[in-house]
Legacy VTK file of the C-alpha trace (Angstrom):
# vtk DataFile Version 3.0
C-alpha trace
ASCII
DATASET POLYDATA
POINTS 635 float
8.003 -10.094 13.658
8.355 -8.448 10.272
10.197 -10.347 7.566
13.073 -8.580 5.858
12.941 -8.844 2.089
16.059 -9.665 0.099
16.936 -10.240 -3.518
18.492 -13.222 -5.203
19.926 -13.862 -8.616
18.092 -16.337 -10.824
20.693 -19.006 -10.035
19.913 -19.090 -6.314
16.157 -18.737 -6.291
14.195 -21.037 -4.013
10.926 -21.895 -5.701
7.616 -21.643 -3.852
5.478 -22.900 -6.695
5.015 -19.440 -8.189
6.117 -19.023 -11.728
5.864 -16.114 -14.029
8.289 -17.211 -16.683
7.979 -16.353 -20.311
9.918 -13.209 -20.993
8.892 -10.138 -22.858
9.722 -10.073 -26.541
11.785 -6.976 -25.848
13.807 -7.324 -22.657
15.145 -3.902 -21.620
18.293 -3.565 -19.558
18.032 -3.575 -15.777
18.925 0.090 -15.534
15.769 1.596 -16.983
15.321 5.254 -16.166
11.945 5.677 -14.435
10.834 8.609 -16.548
9.809 8.694 -20.147
6.963 9.644 -22.398
5.265 6.257 -22.196
1.531 6.124 -21.562
-1.407 4.040 -22.716
-3.241 5.367 -25.766
-6.945 4.876 -26.401
-6.137 2.372 -29.149
-3.855 0.399 -26.828
-6.467 0.282 -24.074
-9.089 -0.907 -26.558
-6.736 -3.616 -27.789
-5.988 -4.920 -24.271
-9.685 -4.994 -23.409
-10.527 -6.795 -26.656
-7.942 -9.465 -25.863
-9.340 -9.885 -22.345
-12.791 -10.373 -23.864
-11.474 -13.039 -26.236
-9.602 -14.767 -23.406
-12.857 -14.823 -21.423
-14.882 -16.220 -24.326
-12.283 -18.942 -24.874
-12.629 -19.997 -21.239
-16.415 -19.902 -21.157
-16.799 -17.025 -18.707
-18.007 -13.433 -18.771
-15.730 -10.794 -17.295
-15.619 -7.265 -16.016
-12.323 -5.716 -17.101
-10.685 -2.551 -15.762
-7.609 -0.685 -17.007
-5.855 2.103 -15.079
-2.741 4.168 -15.603
0.185 4.242 -13.156
-1.324 6.909 -10.899
-4.722 5.219 -10.685
-6.802 6.986 -13.317
-9.447 4.561 -14.584
-9.044 4.427 -18.355
-11.697 1.841 -19.162
-14.196 -0.483 -17.525
-15.818 -3.037 -19.806
-18.606 -5.404 -18.753
-19.298 -8.420 -20.915
-22.894 -9.381 -21.617
-24.306 -11.608 -18.861
-21.384 -10.968 -16.521
-22.349 -10.819 -12.860
-22.963 -7.260 -11.642
-21.468 -8.110 -8.250
-18.621 -10.054 -6.701
-18.558 -11.601 -3.254
-15.608 -10.871 -0.994
-14.532 -14.210 0.435
-11.438 -15.566 2.136
-12.869 -19.071 2.185
-12.517 -19.134 5.971
-15.859 -20.105 7.485
-15.196 -18.448 10.828
-14.764 -15.061 9.157
-17.740 -15.232 6.797
-20.061 -12.304 7.429
-17.501 -10.401 9.493
-15.610 -7.280 8.484
-15.570 -7.193 4.696
-15.649 -10.993 4.417
-18.946 -12.023 2.825
-19.831 -8.551 1.523
-21.061 -8.158 -2.053
-19.549 -5.336 -4.090
-20.030 -4.116 -7.671
-17.857 -6.127 -10.043
-16.491 -3.018 -11.709
-15.156 -1.759 -8.369
-13.473 -5.076 -7.634
-11.836 -5.016 -11.075
-10.651 -1.428 -10.562
-9.070 -2.345 -7.217
-7.171 -5.198 -8.864
-5.899 -2.988 -11.690
-4.801 -0.259 -9.281
-2.956 -2.814 -7.168
-0.920 -4.069 -10.112
0.026 -0.515 -11.024
0.646 0.794 -7.496
2.865 -2.042 -6.224
5.203 -1.966 -9.230
8.087 0.118 -10.551
10.956 -0.127 -13.017
12.746 -2.291 -10.441
9.944 -4.664 -9.407
6.762 -6.004 -10.951
4.218 -7.213 -8.398
0.765 -8.603 -9.128
-2.297 -9.139 -6.972
-1.034 -12.700 -6.459
2.115 -11.186 -4.961
-0.101 -9.089 -2.711
-1.906 -12.238 -1.590
1.364 -13.639 -0.261
2.359 -10.638 1.811
-0.850 -9.832 3.722
-1.735 -13.155 5.356
-1.221 -14.527 8.863
1.652 -16.771 7.760
4.405 -16.178 5.235
4.265 -18.203 3.099
0.469 -18.657 3.094
-0.344 -22.205 4.090
2.947 -22.701 5.959
1.676 -22.788 9.532
3.890 -21.403 12.260
5.656 -18.740 10.210
5.551 -14.974 10.880
2.915 -12.957 9.044
3.415 -11.455 5.618
5.936 -8.596 5.471
3.283 -6.079 4.351
0.511 -7.389 6.584
-2.178 -4.694 6.606
-1.233 -2.959 3.352
-4.528 -4.123 1.820
-6.209 -1.381 3.842
-4.398 1.483 2.148
-5.463 3.636 -0.824
-8.903 3.564 0.782
-11.922 5.170 -0.916
-12.353 7.430 2.124
-8.730 8.656 2.176
-7.942 12.360 2.467
-4.586 11.707 0.779
-5.647 9.852 -2.349
-7.301 12.022 -4.958
-11.013 11.857 -5.758
-12.333 12.025 -9.295
-12.638 15.731 -10.011
-12.074 18.502 -12.516
-8.360 17.673 -12.525
-9.246 14.147 -13.529
-5.760 12.979 -14.516
-3.930 13.697 -11.271
-2.924 10.984 -8.824
-2.635 9.141 -6.649
-6.240 8.078 -7.097
-8.153 6.213 -4.416
-9.102 2.554 -4.782
-12.658 1.376 -4.083
-11.451 -1.594 -1.996
-7.906 -0.677 -1.059
-5.214 -2.966 -2.429
-6.348 -6.322 -3.768
-4.985 -9.784 -2.924
-7.183 -11.541 -5.493
-5.172 -13.055 -8.392
-6.121 -11.447 -11.685
-4.453 -8.047 -11.431
-1.173 -7.190 -13.197
0.951 -4.139 -13.919
1.187 -2.999 -17.528
4.614 -1.994 -18.878
6.000 -0.201 -21.900
9.738 -0.364 -22.555
10.428 -1.344 -18.958
8.300 1.380 -17.391
5.024 0.975 -15.523
2.184 2.616 -17.419
-0.837 1.082 -15.724
-2.623 -2.010 -14.504
-5.302 -4.497 -15.543
-7.876 -6.159 -13.305
-10.406 -8.883 -14.132
-13.439 -10.280 -12.292
-15.082 -13.261 -14.016
-18.315 -15.219 -13.601
-20.014 -18.052 -15.443
-23.273 -16.111 -15.860
-25.127 -13.063 -14.581
-26.720 -15.030 -11.766
-23.477 -16.422 -10.373
-21.343 -13.968 -8.433
-17.674 -13.631 -9.084
-15.389 -14.095 -6.100
-13.039 -11.416 -4.797
-10.706 -13.537 -2.699
-7.080 -14.616 -2.354
-4.832 -17.675 -2.503
-4.800 -19.330 0.926
-2.229 -22.013 0.056
0.418 -21.194 -2.511
1.779 -24.751 -2.463
-1.237 -25.959 -4.460
-0.064 -23.887 -7.426
-3.668 -23.295 -8.416
-4.643 -21.981 -11.826
-6.921 -18.964 -11.567
-9.165 -18.097 -14.517
-9.105 -14.365 -13.815
-5.315 -14.457 -13.686
-5.207 -16.355 -16.994
-7.501 -13.820 -18.644
-5.622 -10.772 -17.371
-2.252 -12.227 -18.393
-3.506 -13.327 -21.819
-4.875 -9.830 -22.440
-1.411 -8.283 -22.411
0.623 -8.390 -25.628
4.276 -9.222 -25.043
5.301 -5.570 -25.267
2.958 -4.719 -22.380
3.970 -7.521 -20.021
6.338 -6.917 -17.130
9.983 -7.567 -18.029
10.774 -11.094 -16.896
13.843 -10.132 -14.878
11.957 -7.811 -12.513
8.892 -9.977 -11.927
8.073 -10.946 -8.370
9.375 -14.482 -8.874
12.878 -12.987 -9.200
12.628 -11.403 -5.744
12.784 -13.355 -2.511
11.712 -12.970 1.095
13.231 -15.061 3.843
14.843 -17.297 1.236
11.612 -17.943 -0.663
10.443 -16.440 -3.912
7.467 -14.219 -4.305
4.909 -15.212 -6.915
3.931 -13.210 -9.972
1.611 -15.568 -11.842
0.742 -19.244 -11.713
0.058 -19.211 -15.426
1.699 -17.803 -18.533
-0.864 -18.205 -21.322
-0.223 -17.084 -24.853
-1.482 -13.684 -25.869
-5.165 -13.893 -26.746
-6.598 -12.691 -29.993
-8.736 -9.565 -30.057
-12.496 -10.084 -29.957
-14.993 -7.612 -31.305
-16.034 -5.258 -28.511
-19.367 -4.457 -30.110
-21.844 -7.204 -29.357
-19.912 -8.788 -26.496
-20.616 -6.150 -23.866
-20.060 -2.456 -23.316
-17.842 0.132 -21.718
-19.420 1.640 -18.609
-19.057 4.709 -16.438
-18.414 4.083 -12.742
-19.755 6.557 -10.218
-16.888 8.241 -8.414
-14.200 6.583 -10.531
-14.951 7.059 -14.214
-17.158 9.900 -15.348
-17.793 8.675 -18.897
-18.288 5.242 -20.403
-15.776 5.691 -23.209
-12.078 4.863 -23.104
-9.623 7.604 -22.154
-5.853 7.729 -22.593
-3.466 7.342 -19.684
-1.143 9.984 -18.321
2.624 9.838 -18.482
4.066 9.478 -14.974
6.310 12.382 -14.028
4.423 14.970 -16.055
2.329 17.591 -14.312
-0.852 15.935 -15.571
-0.017 12.878 -13.434
0.289 14.892 -10.221
3.852 13.625 -9.654
6.745 15.864 -10.721
10.429 16.333 -9.997
11.114 18.442 -6.928
12.410 21.916 -7.732
13.184 23.108 -4.186
16.963 23.765 -3.938
17.248 21.784 -0.694
16.569 18.581 -2.648
18.983 19.202 -5.515
20.811 16.041 -6.531
18.576 13.730 -4.490
16.341 12.512 -7.359
13.158 13.394 -5.502
9.600 13.854 -6.652
6.698 15.627 -5.059
2.931 15.936 -5.467
1.295 18.999 -6.999
-2.230 20.390 -6.991
-2.394 22.095 -10.394
-1.585 20.207 -13.607
-0.660 23.494 -15.260
1.809 24.532 -12.550
4.744 22.353 -11.495
5.406 24.675 -8.562
1.991 24.073 -6.959
3.497 21.694 -4.410
0.834 19.943 -2.399
2.944 19.307 0.706
5.931 21.684 0.756
8.065 21.451 3.911
6.183 23.610 6.405
6.199 24.464 10.090
3.539 22.911 12.279
3.057 22.806 16.019
6.490 22.446 17.609
8.271 21.559 14.374
9.907 24.362 12.395
10.120 24.523 8.621
13.904 23.869 8.639
13.376 20.849 10.892
10.737 19.353 8.606
12.743 20.071 5.486
15.902 18.529 6.884
14.098 15.395 8.061
12.941 14.915 4.469
16.347 15.750 2.981
18.251 13.456 5.337
15.715 10.680 4.881
16.206 10.815 1.131
19.983 10.815 1.569
19.699 7.595 3.566
17.408 6.080 0.919
19.864 6.957 -1.838
22.672 5.201 0.058
20.562 2.211 1.073
20.733 -1.156 -0.632
17.238 -1.758 -1.979
15.494 -4.954 -0.931
12.654 -5.300 -3.443
14.337 -3.921 -6.531
16.440 -5.335 -9.316
19.304 -4.943 -10.122
21.202 -5.832 -6.993
22.825 -2.712 -5.617
20.028 -0.383 -6.692
19.167 2.366 -4.233
15.994 2.155 -2.178
13.019 4.048 -3.607
10.632 5.347 -0.947
8.124 8.021 0.031
8.850 10.032 3.190
6.215 12.103 4.970
6.134 14.160 8.170
2.993 15.077 10.128
2.372 17.421 13.050
0.563 16.497 16.262
-2.835 17.056 14.641
-2.015 14.631 11.830
-1.701 17.318 9.167
0.979 16.575 6.569
3.876 19.040 6.927
5.937 17.671 4.067
6.143 14.771 1.621
8.808 13.788 -0.894
9.557 10.566 -2.712
12.168 8.898 -4.827
11.443 9.284 -8.524
10.535 5.613 -9.066
9.087 4.700 -5.676
5.963 2.532 -5.969
2.820 4.662 -5.915
1.238 2.744 -3.023
3.833 4.170 -0.640
2.474 7.697 -0.998
-0.641 6.962 1.036
1.021 4.319 3.218
3.803 6.640 4.380
1.199 9.047 5.749
-0.767 6.183 7.315
2.365 5.009 9.125
3.215 8.474 10.426
-0.308 9.119 11.656
-0.521 5.698 13.318
2.719 6.205 15.251
1.461 9.640 16.275
-1.992 8.506 17.369
-0.792 5.555 19.449
1.958 7.597 21.124
-0.296 10.509 22.054
-1.737 11.273 25.470
-5.211 11.113 23.906
-4.789 7.656 22.346
-7.218 5.729 24.536
-9.712 8.602 24.591
-9.736 8.917 20.812
-9.760 5.194 20.056
-12.735 4.618 22.321
-14.570 7.589 20.758
-14.401 6.291 17.185
-17.739 5.060 15.870
-19.483 5.857 19.161
-17.238 3.495 21.096
-17.983 0.381 19.043
-14.298 -0.551 18.908
-13.351 0.333 22.471
-12.714 -3.305 23.383
-9.606 -3.378 21.191
-8.180 -0.199 22.685
-8.956 -1.265 26.235
-7.317 -4.632 25.615
-4.108 -2.981 24.428
-4.168 -0.465 27.265
-3.888 -3.293 29.811
-1.953 -5.845 27.741
1.545 -5.260 29.048
3.273 -6.431 32.197
4.885 -3.049 32.850
1.753 -0.855 32.846
-2.030 -0.888 32.903
-2.254 2.463 31.102
-0.286 1.901 27.911
-2.294 4.363 25.789
-1.991 7.587 27.781
1.122 9.082 26.186
3.545 7.432 28.583
4.918 5.115 25.877
6.206 5.662 22.345
4.940 3.311 19.631
6.446 2.793 16.210
4.455 1.295 13.339
6.468 -1.905 13.845
5.430 -2.095 17.502
1.779 -1.425 16.657
1.974 -4.265 14.159
3.375 -6.606 16.805
0.131 -6.346 18.796
-2.112 -6.323 15.724
-1.522 -9.926 14.664
-3.913 -12.847 15.264
-1.112 -14.635 17.119
1.178 -13.067 19.721
4.082 -13.606 19.302
3.613 -13.336 15.564
3.138 -16.683 13.839
3.414 -18.896 16.922
0.422 -21.237 16.785
-1.460 -21.744 20.031
-0.492 -18.375 21.486
-2.957 -15.608 22.418
-4.405 -13.123 19.967
-2.772 -9.700 19.844
-5.013 -7.163 21.603
-5.784 -5.218 18.415
-6.515 -8.290 16.287
-9.560 -10.369 15.539
-9.250 -13.836 17.172
-7.642 -16.393 14.889
-10.900 -18.393 14.770
-12.654 -15.423 13.120
-9.679 -13.886 11.367
-9.195 -13.384 7.648
-7.357 -10.806 5.531
-10.799 -9.175 5.174
-11.442 -9.231 8.940
-8.209 -8.307 10.713
-9.464 -6.321 13.702
-9.006 -2.720 14.815
-7.302 -1.454 11.635
-10.257 -2.469 9.487
-13.071 -2.060 11.986
-12.493 1.664 12.467
-12.805 2.301 8.704
-15.342 -0.344 7.619
-18.379 1.935 7.687
-16.666 4.606 5.605
-15.217 2.103 3.132
-18.604 0.509 2.512
-20.337 3.884 2.546
-18.071 5.368 -0.136
-17.920 2.425 -2.536
-20.305 4.263 -4.825
-20.016 7.715 -3.300
-19.710 10.687 -5.597
-20.274 13.586 -3.200
-17.161 15.511 -2.223
-15.804 18.947 -1.544
-15.054 21.228 -4.464
-11.353 21.076 -3.564
-10.221 17.598 -4.579
-7.382 17.658 -2.064
-9.565 18.447 0.959
-12.523 16.077 1.241
-14.893 17.060 4.053
-14.518 15.280 7.385
-17.580 13.186 6.612
-15.635 11.598 3.746
-12.492 10.714 5.672
-11.883 7.268 7.027
-13.344 7.038 10.539
-16.513 8.138 12.282
-14.764 10.867 14.245
-17.594 13.149 15.348
-16.704 12.433 18.984
-13.038 13.310 18.459
-12.040 16.990 18.775
-11.602 18.623 15.381
-7.935 19.317 16.060
-7.167 15.588 16.177
-9.408 14.195 13.441
-6.676 14.270 10.795
-4.829 11.578 12.745
-7.316 9.095 11.287
-8.100 10.712 7.948
-6.721 7.928 5.735
-6.946 4.979 8.109
-4.062 3.359 9.968
-1.166 1.083 9.051
0.387 -1.840 10.910
3.692 -2.734 9.285
7.087 -1.076 9.894
8.240 2.355 8.778
6.641 4.918 11.118
7.958 6.688 14.242
6.771 9.406 16.594
9.010 12.474 16.789
9.883 13.916 20.194
11.728 16.882 21.620
12.707 15.574 25.002
9.538 13.866 26.192
7.226 16.146 24.211
5.533 14.565 21.209
5.868 16.999 18.292
4.932 14.941 15.224
5.734 11.737 13.365
7.478 10.385 10.280
6.344 7.668 7.882
8.293 5.877 5.154
7.120 3.325 2.604
8.206 1.799 -0.672
11.046 -0.653 -0.107
11.718 -3.492 2.348
10.249 -2.898 5.792
13.672 -2.724 7.456
14.751 -0.130 4.898
11.599 1.858 5.641
12.468 1.762 9.347
16.031 2.894 8.711
15.115 5.796 6.443
12.579 7.149 8.932
14.637 6.580 12.058
17.902 8.003 10.726
16.079 10.704 8.785
14.933 12.245 12.059
18.277 11.758 13.826
20.339 13.163 10.952
17.818 15.901 10.251
18.121 17.025 13.856
21.906 17.100 13.603
21.737 19.180 10.425
19.831 22.004 12.138
20.984 21.594 15.742
17.578 20.373 16.894
16.678 18.238 19.914
14.168 16.137 17.950
14.496 12.353 18.039
12.423 9.358 16.833
12.040 8.323 20.484
11.503 10.138 23.806
14.197 11.082 26.318
12.865 9.302 29.400
9.443 7.893 28.533
9.041 4.212 27.780
9.590 3.048 24.211
7.606 0.079 22.968
10.596 -2.267 23.034
10.471 -1.984 26.841
6.910 -3.348 26.944
6.180 -7.052 27.153
3.399 -9.550 27.609
4.099 -13.079 28.874
7.801 -12.355 28.534
7.602 -11.315 24.871
8.827 -7.776 24.190
7.725 -5.591 21.312
10.154 -4.330 18.694
10.573 -0.605 18.094
13.043 -0.401 15.211
14.893 -2.923 13.067
17.421 -1.744 10.522
19.000 -3.961 7.851
22.317 -5.722 8.084
25.029 -4.123 5.938
22.431 -1.613 4.774
24.452 0.681 2.531
25.817 0.108 -0.933
29.613 0.165 -1.113
29.923 0.012 2.669
30.416 -2.695 5.301
28.941 -0.520 8.051
26.739 -2.379 10.540
24.401 -1.491 13.421
23.593 1.907 11.962
20.492 2.589 14.060
21.196 3.524 17.700
19.099 1.876 20.381
16.256 4.154 21.509
LINES 1 636
635 0 1 2 3 4 5 6 7 8 9 10 11 12 13 14 15 16 17 18 19 20 21 22 23 24 25 26 27 28 29 30 31 32 33 34 35 36 37 38 39 40 41 42 43 44 45 46 47 48 49 50 51 52 53 54 55 56 57 58 59 60 61 62 63 64 65 66 67 68 69 70 71 72 73 74 75 76 77 78 79 80 81 82 83 84 85 86 87 88 89 90 91 92 93 94 95 96 97 98 99 100 101 102 103 104 105 106 107 108 109 110 111 112 113 114 115 116 117 118 119 120 121 122 123 124 125 126 127 128 129 130 131 132 133 134 135 136 137 138 139 140 141 142 143 144 145 146 147 148 149 150 151 152 153 154 155 156 157 158 159 160 161 162 163 164 165 166 167 168 169 170 171 172 173 174 175 176 177 178 179 180 181 182 183 184 185 186 187 188 189 190 191 192 193 194 195 196 197 198 199 200 201 202 203 204 205 206 207 208 209 210 211 212 213 214 215 216 217 218 219 220 221 222 223 224 225 226 227 228 229 230 231 232 233 234 235 236 237 238 239 240 241 242 243 244 245 246 247 248 249 250 251 252 253 254 255 256 257 258 259 260 261 262 263 264 265 266 267 268 269 270 271 272 273 274 275 276 277 278 279 280 281 282 283 284 285 286 287 288 289 290 291 292 293 294 295 296 297 298 299 300 301 302 303 304 305 306 307 308 309 310 311 312 313 314 315 316 317 318 319 320 321 322 323 324 325 326 327 328 329 330 331 332 333 334 335 336 337 338 339 340 341 342 343 344 345 346 347 348 349 350 351 352 353 354 355 356 357 358 359 360 361 362 363 364 365 366 367 368 369 370 371 372 373 374 375 376 377 378 379 380 381 382 383 384 385 386 387 388 389 390 391 392 393 394 395 396 397 398 399 400 401 402 403 404 405 406 407 408 409 410 411 412 413 414 415 416 417 418 419 420 421 422 423 424 425 426 427 428 429 430 431 432 433 434 435 436 437 438 439 440 441 442 443 444 445 446 447 448 449 450 451 452 453 454 455 456 457 458 459 460 461 462 463 464 465 466 467 468 469 470 471 472 473 474 475 476 477 478 479 480 481 482 483 484 485 486 487 488 489 490 491 492 493 494 495 496 497 498 499 500 501 502 503 504 505 506 507 508 509 510 511 512 513 514 515 516 517 518 519 520 521 522 523 524 525 526 527 528 529 530 531 532 533 534 535 536 537 538 539 540 541 542 543 544 545 546 547 548 549 550 551 552 553 554 555 556 557 558 559 560 561 562 563 564 565 566 567 568 569 570 571 572 573 574 575 576 577 578 579 580 581 582 583 584 585 586 587 588 589 590 591 592 593 594 595 596 597 598 599 600 601 602 603 604 605 606 607 608 609 610 611 612 613 614 615 616 617 618 619 620 621 622 623 624 625 626 627 628 629 630 631 632 633 634
């Protein structure tokens, strides 16, 4: 089952071989305000790239280097002379080679962009995560290489921020607004880091390296963290960052623990490289669909209208430190997802779910943030029964990745809990993935029709049956019905979650065509082949699906009326914010809505071979300045 994440002080860390020492020359206090005027200038981007080039030359390799800002705008892509134009996606697992994305070749500049976006999107003023951190949290065992342990706590997050997403913004006339899509989702390949200024995230760097133009780079991951391997791309990316742009030491991933073990930030802490001449060593390039011009551009300052993320002005959210997305960089009131009525949910119901969810987050003890006692920082979204977003708000410093993931979680809980689940799943891609859906439909002891709306599924429960081992992490047990068999499994070939979006991900890697409205890509550019699904339900799959905790269906009685998704902190915190957000939101407006049905089965009542699923798991002693326990009622 999912692993709860907890923090530790430096004196009680348990080392896993991951370092990341070497502090910044200017260590800010823990209590950095998330907003400021910081952003990357053209000169600063040029300097970082020049240092990455010198670090590559010193190590005898040629690199493709990408820089983004915090909301995913691509500021620069530089390709060194004789660098390989492509990288090969590889887990190193022979059984998976040639399956899913494993074994695919992709343009090196897109791989580098994905790594830079990952460093930026996973980080905040309270935590600095790298692509090496991502590698730890998406594999079949946590820690990777430690057989028999449950899967990574964010297993599946690599398939968020997808290039086909209807939530993430496409390159357009409003070119600075985020969150931008990533060409390969989130990356688990070491060599991507966040970039900081004065304790605030301002962007990310990603590097793909090769020995010559004829030798492909590798877009992979670290399968065994105990080897403490040194990765050239990681060395280059780290060496490219002057001290003032490196993550503050006290918030790096190696200061944050999961299940008593530290995360990793970097296996190497090289000195800052000198700056090589950019002329003569390569060139800046444009990237179709991601960077319109070859030249360097400046980054945006997060929290300004140009970034697409601004403070919420709606009176209902006063005092809650919330942000929202907007559609017009010249108008802070152009809210992209204002609380709205949809289907059987009223506007006051949606608004109060969001308000009460944020109240819970503000009380909650954060699990992946420093300092200890900081409040959780999350994104909360609500969708109707069609999958349309009815409202979305977020904490001011929530990691950017949670914007898309919160909607994925809500839509996944909705789709699996709906009466049309089996029909829709078997219709995707002309039925090519029906075997997964049919396997889940008949997987449980209690029913042979588990996907007909008679059972409620949370994102946690969906994740339980989407692992290569069921129960999770127990070697020698069967494969979960939604997963690829363990003999063919890799983080690039996980099963149903990836299979339903693979064609669109590969088809949009270099895609530039899109609707004129950047916030409404046409159906052909969303994430599944849904031509056989009625138009009224296609939005349920418009940005893919997600398989780790934080999403719940919303019911009135036994009638499914929508869903909620939460992402940004520990998975148990995400569960709690969503679950109690609906319950408390209902109480605030006298509504009958609940995050579970009245009499239908909930997933925790379903079992296979005696193993029951989990529906919700809230943290122990979850609130700051409170000893309250067992805060989430049993469904």
